[in-house]
C-alpha positions in Angstrom: -45.3 170.1 -168.0 -47.2 169.3 -171.1 -46.3 172.5 -172.8 -42.6 171.9 -172.1 -42.7 168.4 -173.3 -44.4 169.6 -176.4 -41.7 172.2 -177.1 -38.9 169.8 -176.3 -40.2 167.1 -178.6 -41.4 169.6 -181.2 -44.9 168.0 -181.2 -48.2 170.0 -181.0 -50.5 169.9 -178.0 -54.1 168.9 -178.8 -56.9 169.6 -176.6 -59.1 166.4 -176.1 -62.6 166.5 -174.5 -62.5 163.8 -171.8 -66.1 162.6 -172.4 -65.6 162.7 -176.3 -62.4 160.6 -175.8 -64.4 157.8 -174.2 -66.7 157.8 -177.2 -63.9 157.8 -179.7 -62.0 155.0 -177.7 -65.0 152.8 -178.1 -65.4 153.6 -181.8 -61.7 153.1 -182.3 -61.2 149.8 -180.5 -64.5 148.0 -181.5 -64.7 147.5 -185.3 -68.5 147.2 -185.3 -69.1 150.2 -183.3 -69.5 153.1 -185.7 -72.3 155.5 -184.6 -73.4 154.8 -181.0 -75.1 156.7 -178.3 -72.5 156.9 -175.4 -73.6 156.2 -171.9 -70.7 157.8 -170.1 -70.7 156.6 -166.4 -67.6 157.8 -164.5 -66.9 159.4 -161.1 -67.6 163.1 -161.6 -69.4 162.8 -165.1 -72.6 161.0 -166.0 -73.8 161.9 -169.4 -75.6 160.6 -172.5 -73.8 161.8 -175.7 -74.1 161.2 -179.3 -72.9 162.7 -182.6 -75.9 164.4 -184.1 -76.3 167.3 -186.7 -72.6 167.6 -187.2 -71.3 167.6 -183.7 -71.3 165.8 -180.4 -74.4 166.6 -178.3 -75.2 165.9 -174.8 -78.7 164.5 -174.5 -78.9 163.9 -170.8 -76.6 164.2 -167.8 -76.6 164.1 -164.0 -78.1 167.2 -162.3 -76.0 166.6 -159.1 -73.3 163.9 -158.5 -72.0 161.4 -161.1 -72.8 157.7 -160.7 -69.3 157.0 -159.7 -69.3 159.6 -157.0 -72.6 158.3 -155.8 -71.2 154.7 -155.4 -67.9 156.0 -154.0 -69.8 158.2 -151.4 -71.9 155.3 -150.3 -68.9 153.0 -150.1 -67.0 155.5 -147.8 -70.1 155.3 -145.5 -69.6 151.5 -145.4 -65.9 151.9 -144.9 -64.9 150.4 -148.3 -61.7 151.2 -150.1 -61.7 153.4 -153.1 -62.9 152.7 -155.8 -66.0 151.4 -154.0 -68.0 150.5 -157.3 -66.6 147.0 -157.6 -67.0 146.1 -154.0 -70.7 147.5 -154.1 -71.2 145.2 -157.2 -70.0 142.2 -155.3 -72.1 143.1 -152.3 -75.2 143.6 -154.5 -74.9 140.1 -156.0 -75.8 138.9 -152.4 -78.8 141.2 -152.0 -82.3 139.7 -152.5 -84.6 142.3 -151.3 -85.3 145.6 -153.1 -85.4 148.6 -150.9 -87.4 151.5 -152.4 -85.1 154.5 -153.4 -85.9 157.8 -155.2 -86.0 157.4 -159.0 -85.4 160.8 -160.2 -85.3 161.5 -163.9 -86.3 165.1 -165.0 -86.7 165.0 -168.8 -83.5 163.4 -170.0 -81.5 164.4 -166.7 -80.9 162.3 -163.7 -80.3 163.0 -160.0 -78.7 160.7 -157.5 -78.1 162.7 -154.4 -81.6 161.9 -152.8 -81.0 158.2 -153.6 -77.7 158.4 -151.8 -79.3 160.1 -148.8 -82.0 157.4 -148.5 -79.4 154.7 -148.9 -77.4 156.0 -146.1 -80.5 156.3 -144.0 -81.2 152.5 -144.7 -77.7 151.7 -143.5 -78.1 153.9 -140.4 -81.3 151.9 -139.6 -79.6 148.5 -139.9 -80.9 147.3 -143.2 -78.7 144.6 -144.8 -75.8 146.2 -146.7 -76.3 143.7 -149.5 -79.9 144.6 -150.1 -78.9 148.4 -150.0 -76.2 147.8 -152.5 -78.6 145.7 -154.8 -81.3 148.4 -154.5 -78.6 151.2 -155.5 -77.5 149.3 -158.4 -81.1 148.4 -159.7 -82.4 152.0 -159.3 -79.5 153.9 -160.6 -78.8 151.6 -163.4 -82.5 151.5 -164.4 -82.5 155.3 -164.7 -79.3 155.3 -166.7 -80.8 152.6 -169.1 -84.0 154.6 -169.5 -82.3 157.9 -170.4 -80.0 156.1 -172.8 -83.1 154.4 -174.5 -84.7 157.8 -174.8 -81.6 159.1 -176.6 -81.4 156.2 -178.9 -85.1 156.8 -179.8 -84.5 160.4 -180.3 -81.4 160.0 -182.6 -82.7 156.7 -184.1 -79.3 155.2 -183.5 -78.9 151.4 -183.4 -75.8 151.2 -181.1 -75.1 152.1 -177.6 -71.6 152.2 -176.2 -70.7 152.2 -172.4 -67.7 154.4 -171.2 -66.1 155.5 -168.0 -65.2 153.3 -164.9 -68.7 152.3 -164.0 -69.2 150.8 -167.4 -67.1 147.9 -166.1 -70.1 146.9 -163.9 -71.7 143.6 -165.2 -75.2 144.5 -164.0 -75.1 147.8 -165.8 -73.8 146.0 -168.9 -76.6 143.5 -168.7 -79.4 146.0 -168.2 -78.2 148.2 -171.2 -77.7 144.9 -173.4 -81.2 143.9 -172.6 -82.7 147.3 -173.5 -80.6 147.4 -176.8 -81.6 143.8 -177.8 -85.4 144.8 -177.3 -84.9 147.8 -179.6 -83.1 145.6 -182.3 -79.9 147.4 -181.5 -76.4 146.4 -180.3 -74.5 147.3 -177.1 -70.7 147.5 -176.8 -68.3 147.9 -173.9 -64.7 148.5 -174.4 -62.1 146.3 -172.5 -61.9 147.1 -168.7 -58.5 148.8 -169.2 -60.1 151.3 -171.5 -63.2 152.0 -169.5 -61.4 154.1 -166.8 
């Protein structure tokens, strides 16, 4: 369909890397955001990307499932409608007890499947849903913030940009903003309609 439209309008087709597009959207819509590390948090993809040595490079990524898929899979266990992330965020605000979950970082890469399995086990055992959601967010977002900070230190960049649907989560935004401020850096988030 794209090729037919291209031919009928006499316009070229240009391939665009989805992950890099999130980075460019942020840079293109936020004037002060010029050379960030991108924390890309969507359903299938979770990556830390930056422009370094003349090209975009992936500094860390998920080894199994993306953060969005992790949240959606747990949400389906609870019977939540898709997308589950916003409802999990709402439930997490009512949580007040942290339940220990696997914190799995290998170098600059992250794994969430063990955390998801344990969260589902907590649900089966009857733990408060709000506390499980709170714990999922605190653990996953802390890991994402940690690997993003490592990439910022490695690249010596002073800006971080959140991208992808999960970037709309206020708790993730707050954790990354706190980390950036502590480093003397700035954090940016595109408008919600551009995150997805």
